[in-house]
Structure formats: structure tokens, C-alpha cells
N, C-alpha and C positions, 0 to 999 in steps of 0.2 A: 505247367504254371502253378506256382504256389501263391496262396493269398493269406494275408494276415487280416483278420476280421476284428473291427472294433466292438467291444462290449462294455457293459457298465457293471462295475464290481458291487455286489449286493451284500456279501459276507467275506470276511477275512478269517481264516483259521490257521495260523502259523504260516507255513509255506505254500498254502492252497487258498484259493478263493472261489466262491460261487459267483459266476459272471453271467449276466443276462444279455442275450442276443435277441432282441425284439420279442422277448417273452420266453424263449427257450433258455433254460438255465443249465449251465455246465460247470463242472469242477475243473479249475485251471491251476496249474503250478505257477508259483511266483519266484522261482529260483533265479531267474534272469533279470528281475527288476527290483528296485529298491523303493521303500516308502509308499506302499500301495494302501490306500484307505477306501472304506466304503464310500461309494459315490464317484470314485475315479473312473476314467475310462482307460482301457488298456487294448492294445493290439494283440490278438491271440493267434498263434500259429502252432499246429500240431500239439495242442493241449498245454502250451506255455505262453504266459504273458511275455512279450518280447519288448514292449514299449508302453510307457504311460503317456497318455494324451490329455491335453485340456479339453473341456466339453466342446468348445467351438470347433476345434480340429476334428474331434470325433464325429460330431454331427455333420460336418462338411463331408468327411469321408464316407459316412453312411449314405448321405444323399447321392454322392457320386456313384456308389455301388448300386444303389436303387436305379439310377438312370442307366448304367451300364447293362444291368440284367433285364430291363424293360424292353430293350431293343431286340 
């Protein structure tokens, strides 16, 4: 199973961004998405942002993931 995890963009540097996943920060490639800005949420898979999400959708997805992994 493959998971795309939502994270919040903290910095954008060309085709890369620093994305925060609950405090853990990772460098992520932006080649597959357009118009990413600081504060946006993106779904990340295998080091690439694959979709930009609005905040409401991202927080909902994060809550669902928390619930899934609590059980």
C-alpha cells in the first residue's frame, strides 16, 4: 500500500519546498504541482508533492490518518 501524506509548506526554493509533517521537516520536490506557496498544504508521496490541498481538506485527512493509526 502506498500513502500520500499531507504536510504544510514552510519554504519554497525553486522546484523544492520544505514541508512540515507534524514538526518533522523534509525537502520535497514540486515538479508535479503548480503554484505552491508558503502555508499551502500538499500531499507528498515518495518525496514529491503530488497535489495541493486546501487547509480544510488537509486537516480532515490528517485527522482520518490519526484515527486509522490509533486502532
